C-alpha positions in Angstrom: 22.8 -19.7 25.9 19.9 -18.7 23.7 17.4 -21.4 22.7 16.7 -21.4 19.0 13.0 -21.5 18.1 11.9 -25.0 16.9 9.1 -26.2 14.6 8.0 -29.6 13.5 8.1 -29.5 9.7 7.2 -32.1 7.1 9.8 -33.2 4.6 9.2 -34.2 0.9 8.3 -37.7 2.0 5.8 -36.4 4.5 7.8 -37.3 7.6 7.6 -34.7 10.4 11.1 -33.6 11.6 12.1 -31.0 14.2 13.6 -27.9 12.7 15.6 -25.3 14.6 15.2 -21.9 12.9 17.8 -19.2 12.9 20.7 -21.6 12.3 23.7 -21.0 10.0 25.9 -18.0 9.4 24.5 -14.5 9.7 23.2 -13.2 6.4 25.3 -10.7 4.4 22.7 -8.1 4.8 20.3 -6.9 7.5 16.8 -8.4 6.9 15.4 -5.6 9.0 16.6 -3.0 6.5 14.1 -0.2 6.4 15.6 2.5 4.3 17.8 2.8 1.3 18.2 5.1 -1.7 17.2 3.8 -5.2 20.0 2.1 -7.1 22.1 4.4 -9.3 23.1 1.7 -11.8 19.9 -0.4 -12.3 16.2 0.2 -12.5 14.5 -2.3 -10.2 10.8 -2.9 -10.0 9.2 -5.3 -7.6 5.9 -6.8 -9.0 3.9 -6.6 -5.8 1.1 -8.6 -4.2 -2.1 -7.5 -2.7 -3.4 -8.3 0.8 -6.9 -9.7 0.9 -9.5 -8.7 3.5 -10.8 -11.9 5.1 -13.3 -9.9 7.2 -15.1 -8.5 4.2 -18.7 -9.6 3.9 -18.5 -11.2 0.5 -20.9 -13.9 -0.7 -18.3 -16.0 -2.5 -14.7 -15.7 -1.3 -13.5 -17.9 -4.3 -14.8 -15.2 -6.7 -15.4 -11.9 -5.0 -12.5 -9.5 -4.6 -11.9 -7.9 -1.2 -8.7 -6.1 -0.5 -7.3 -4.8 2.8 -6.3 -1.4 1.5 -4.3 -0.3 4.5 -1.9 -3.3 4.5 -1.8 -3.4 0.7 -0.6 0.2 0.6 1.7 -0.2 3.5 3.6 -2.9 1.6 4.1 -0.6 -1.3 5.5 2.1 1.1 7.9 -0.6 2.5 9.2 -1.3 -1.0 9.6 2.4 -1.8 11.5 2.9 1.5 14.0 0.3 0.3 14.6 2.2 -2.9 12.7 -0.2 -5.1 10.1 0.7 -7.6 6.7 -0.8 -7.7 5.2 -2.7 -10.7 1.5 -2.4 -9.9 -1.5 -4.6 -10.8 0.6 -7.3 -12.5 0.4 -11.1 -12.3 2.0 -11.0 -8.8 -1.1 -9.1 -7.6 -3.2 -12.0 -9.1 -4.1 -9.9 -12.1 -6.3 -12.0 -14.3 -6.1 -14.7 -11.7 -8.5 -13.4 -9.1 -7.9 -9.6 -9.4 -10.3 -8.3 -12.0 -10.1 -5.1 -14.0 -12.5 -3.2 -11.6 -10.4 -4.0 -8.6 -7.2 -3.3 -10.6 -8.5 0.2 -11.4 -9.0 0.9 -7.7 -5.6 -0.5 -6.9 -3.8 1.6 -9.6 -5.7 4.7 -8.5 -4.7 4.3 -4.8 -1.1 3.4 -5.5 -0.6 6.3 -7.8 -2.1 8.7 -5.3 0.2 7.3 -2.6 3.2 7.5 -4.9 2.5 11.2 -5.7 2.1 11.9 -2.0 5.7 10.9 -1.3 7.2 12.1 -4.6 7.7 8.5 -5.8 5.5 8.7 -9.0 8.7 8.1 -11.0 9.0 4.8 -9.2 5.8 3.1 -10.1 4.4 1.7 -13.4 1.1 0.0 -13.8 -0.2 -3.0 -15.8 -2.6 -2.3 -18.6 -3.9 -5.2 -20.7 -7.1 -6.6 -22.0 -8.2 -8.8 -19.1 -11.7 -7.3 -19.1 -12.1 -8.8 -22.6 -12.9 -12.5 -22.3 -11.3 -14.5 -25.1 -13.7 -16.3 -27.3 -14.5 -17.2 -30.9 -16.2 -13.8 -31.5 -13.3 -11.7 -30.3 -11.5 -9.8 -33.1 -8.2 -7.9 -33.4 -10.3 -4.7 -33.3 -11.8 -5.7 -30.0 -8.3 -6.3 -28.6 -7.2 -2.8 -29.7 -10.2 -1.2 -28.1 -9.5 -3.1 -24.8 -5.9 -2.0 -24.7 -6.9 1.5 -25.5 -9.4 1.5 -22.6 -6.9 0.3 -20.0 -3.9 2.4 -21.2 -6.1 5.5 -21.2 -7.1 4.8 -17.6 -3.5 4.4 -16.4 -2.3 7.5 -18.2 -5.4 9.4 -17.2 -4.5 8.7 -13.6 -1.0 10.0 -14.2 0.7 6.6 -14.4 3.2 4.9 -16.6 2.1 1.8 -18.5 3.4 -1.7 -18.4 1.8 -3.2 -21.5 0.7 -6.6 -20.3 0.5 -9.6 -22.6 -3.0 -10.3 -23.8 -4.8 -13.6 -23.5 -7.4 -12.3 -26.0 -4.7 -11.5 -28.5 -3.1 -14.8 -28.1 -6.4 -16.5 -28.7 -7.5 -14.6 -31.8 -4.2 -13.7 -33.6 -3.5 -15.7 -36.7 0.2 -14.8 -36.9 2.9 -12.1 -36.3 1.1 -9.5 -38.5 -1.8 -9.4 -36.0 0.6 -8.7 -33.2 2.3 -6.0 -35.1 -1.1 -4.4 -36.0 -2.2 -4.4 -32.3 1.0 -3.0 -30.9 1.5 -0.4 -33.6 -2.0 0.8 -32.8 -1.4 0.9 -29.1 1.9 2.8 -29.5 0.3 5.3 -31.7 -2.1 6.2 -28.9 0.2 6.1 -25.9 1.6 9.4 -24.4 4.9 8.2 -22.8 7.2 5.2 -23.3 5.9 1.9 -22.0 7.4 -1.3 -20.7 6.4 -4.3 -22.9 5.5 -7.5 -21.1 6.3 -11.0 -22.5 5.1 -13.6 -20.0 5.9 -17.3 -20.9 3.3 -20.0 -20.9 4.9 -21.6 -17.8 3.4 -18.7 -15.9 0.2 -18.3 -17.9 -0.6 -21.2 -20.2 -3.1 -19.0 -22.1 -0.1 -17.1 -23.5 1.3 -20.0 -25.5 1.9 -19.0 -29.2 2.6 -15.4 -28.1 4.1 -13.2 -30.9 2.5 -15.7 -33.3 4.7 -18.8 -32.8 5.6 -21.5 -30.3 9.1 -21.4 -31.8 11.0 -19.0 -29.5 13.5 -17.7 -32.2 10.5 -17.0 -34.5 8.6 -15.3 -31.7 11.6 -13.2 -30.9 11.9 -12.1 -34.5 8.3 -10.8 -34.3 8.9 -9.1 -31.0 12.1 -7.4 -32.2 10.4 -6.2 -35.3 7.7 -4.5 -33.2 10.3 -3.0 -30.9 12.4 -1.7 -33.8 9.3 -0.1 -35.4 8.3 1.6 -32.2 11.5 2.2 -30.3 10.7 5.8 -29.4 7.6 4.6 -27.5 9.3 1.7 -25.6 11.3 2.1 -22.4 12.0 -1.6 -22.2 10.7 -5.1 -22.3 10.1 -7.5 -19.4 10.9 -11.0 -20.4 9.7 -14.0 -18.3 10.7 -17.2 -20.1 12.7 -18.4 -17.1 15.7 -19.1 -19.4 18.7 -16.9 -19.1 20.1 -17.9 -22.5 17.0 -16.6 -24.3 17.0 -13.4 -22.3 20.6 -12.7 -23.2 19.9 -13.5 -26.8 17.0 -11.0 -26.9 18.9 -8.4 -24.9 21.7 -8.4 -27.4 19.2 -7.7 -30.2 17.5 -4.7 -28.5 18.2 -1.2 -29.7 20.6 0.6 -27.3 17.7 2.8 -26.1 15.5 -0.1 -25.0 16.1 -1.7 -21.6 15.8 -5.4 -20.9 13.9 -5.9 -17.7 14.6 -9.4 -16.5 11.6 -11.3 -15.4 13.7 -14.4 -14.8 13.1 -15.4 -11.2 15.5 -18.3 -11.6 18.6 -16.5 -12.9 18.3 -12.8 -11.9 21.7 -12.3 -10.1 23.7 -13.1 -13.3 21.3 -11.2 -15.6 21.3 -8.1 -13.5 25.1 -8.2 -13.1 25.3 -8.4 -16.9 28.2 -9.2 -19.2 30.7 -7.4 -21.4 27.9 -6.3 -23.7 24.8 -5.4 -21.6 23.0 -5.9 -18.3 19.4 -6.4 -17.4 17.4 -4.1 -15.2 14.7 -5.9 -13.1 10.9 -6.3 -13.0 10.6 -9.3 -10.8 7.9 -11.0 -8.6 10.7 -12.4 -6.4 11.8 -8.9 -5.4 8.5 -8.7 -3.5 9.6 -11.7 -1.4 13.3 -10.8 -1.0 13.0 -7.0 -1.0 15.6 -6.3 1.7 18.2 -8.6 0.1 17.5 -7.2 -3.4 17.9 -3.6 -2.2 21.1 -4.4 -0.3 22.5 -6.4 -3.3 21.8 -3.5 -5.7 23.6 -1.1 -3.3 26.6 -3.4 -3.3 26.5 -3.4 -7.1 26.4 0.4 -7.1 29.5 0.4 -5.0 31.3 -2.0 -7.3 31.4 -4.7 -4.6 30.6 -7.8 -6.7 31.7 -10.2 -3.9 29.1 -8.7 -1.5 26.5 -8.6 -4.4 27.0 -12.4 -4.9 27.1 -13.1 -1.1 23.7 -11.4 -0.7 21.9 -12.7 -3.8 23.3 -16.3 -4.1 21.4 -17.7 -1.1 18.2 -16.3 -2.3 18.2 -18.2 -5.6 17.2 -21.6 -4.2 14.3 -19.9 -2.4 13.3 -18.2 -5.7 13.5 -21.4 -7.7 11.3 -23.1 -5.1 8.7 -20.3 -5.0 8.5 -20.4 -8.8 8.6 -24.1 -9.3 6.0 -25.8 -11.4 3.1 -25.0 -11.6 4.8 -21.6 -11.8 1.4 -19.8 -11.8 1.1 -20.7 -8.1 4.2 -18.7 -7.1 2.0 -15.9 -5.6 1.1 -18.2 -2.7 4.7 -18.4 -1.6 5.1 -14.6 -2.0 2.1 -14.0 0.3 3.2 -16.7 2.7 6.6 -15.0 3.2 4.9 -11.6 3.7 2.8 -13.2 6.4 5.5 -15.0 8.3 7.6 -11.8 8.2 4.8 -9.8 9.8 3.9 -7.6 6.8 0.3 -8.7 7.0 -1.9 -10.2 9.7 -3.0 -13.3 8.0 -2.3 -15.9 5.4 -5.3 -15.6 3.2 -5.5 -14.7 -0.5 -8.0 -13.6 -3.1 -9.8 -16.6 -4.5 -8.6 -18.8 -1.7 -5.2 -19.2 -3.4 -3.4 -19.8 -0.1 -4.3 -23.4 -0.8 -2.5 -23.5 -4.1 0.7 -24.8 -2.5 1.0 -27.8 -0.2 2.1 -27.6 3.4 5.3 -29.6 2.3 6.0 -26.8 -0.2 5.5 -24.1 2.5 7.7 -25.9 5.0 10.6 -26.1 2.5 10.0 -22.4 1.6 10.4 -21.6 5.3 13.6 -23.5 5.6 15.1 -21.8 2.5 14.0 -18.3 3.6 15.7 -19.0 6.9 18.9 -20.1 5.2 18.8 -17.0 3.0 18.5 -14.7 6.0 15.1 -13.5 5.0 13.2 -14.1 8.2 13.1 -10.7 9.8 12.3 -12.0 13.3 12.8 -15.7 13.6 10.8 -16.1 16.8 7.8 -14.3 15.3 8.1 -16.1 12.0 7.9 -19.4 13.8 5.0 -18.3 15.9 3.1 -17.3 12.8 3.8 -20.5 11.0 2.8 -22.8 13.9 -1.0 -22.3 13.4 -0.7 -22.9 9.7 1.1 -26.2 10.4 -1.4 -27.2 13.1 -4.3 -26.5 10.7 -2.6 -28.9 8.3 -2.7 -31.6 11.0 0.9 -31.2 12.3 0.8 -30.6 16.0 3.5 -28.4 17.4 3.3 -29.2 21.1 
């Protein structure tokens, strides 16, 4: 009889309880999945994290950016091998939350070069925004336009496709919907190929409150739709991250037929991707970084018309996703990197800016349990061995 690996994990009350990993029914997919063709029926981007370099000689690890390029690129190749596309230099990569524009340029350049080398350049898009422009009372709409121009020109100059990220500087200086229309109309007039718009809710980034000129979601959607209708030829789709499936469906039904809805709803993605009698959502999701083998297998099931298997694969991942993205949602990246670490995709659990400390050991323990139940621990014994020193460092002896 095989002995299941055991850990001592804290519960929500702080009590330490033995946990036997690898219990429950076998998952409806192979977590060791290493190769799959891209989905035929959905476009699926994983917004992907970066692997920090803890051995870099930086003077201030809370500020300085040091990236382990080998492991960072290896993870992108892992996603491509599963048939997923890569959304590069987005908030999952700590963009604007540790990853500055200079490091983002290096990341975009390397990722595009690797994509070209394996003929996957059609399966990567890169974030362009205004994060090198610090919001402040002296920042104008003209400054925002120039900042967008600079970043979009860089991405397209490297041969990449643009994901037009929401702008903190625009949110800070815009006086209403007309300013948003002015900025986006200008950007679309300069862009060479259709972009993916990016609407990130303030639960992920509080600085983006009032985006599109209103805190009232219906009014904000009116402004957004007006911009899309005026520029539909330059827009491939829009990624929406309000974490509310009803609002996403409402906006999706208002989009021109040529414009995709890319769900950014890490709470309700199975239903939204499956779609309804009117339309479906494609995907641009941070959670696809964490659940990549499940996402790839579920999309293959959907391609085959096997909705029961699609549900069987995706449904157990939803509690994990909701836990990773629970408030404060901006700290979800810690859970993404933690799961990459315990699954052996990187050598350590360290992050840019020391963000590995943004979630408690209780949060990480529950994340581990949920990942186990969803079948997302590639090697249970190794995952337990990797988690033990993290637990011990938190004062939870494992012997």
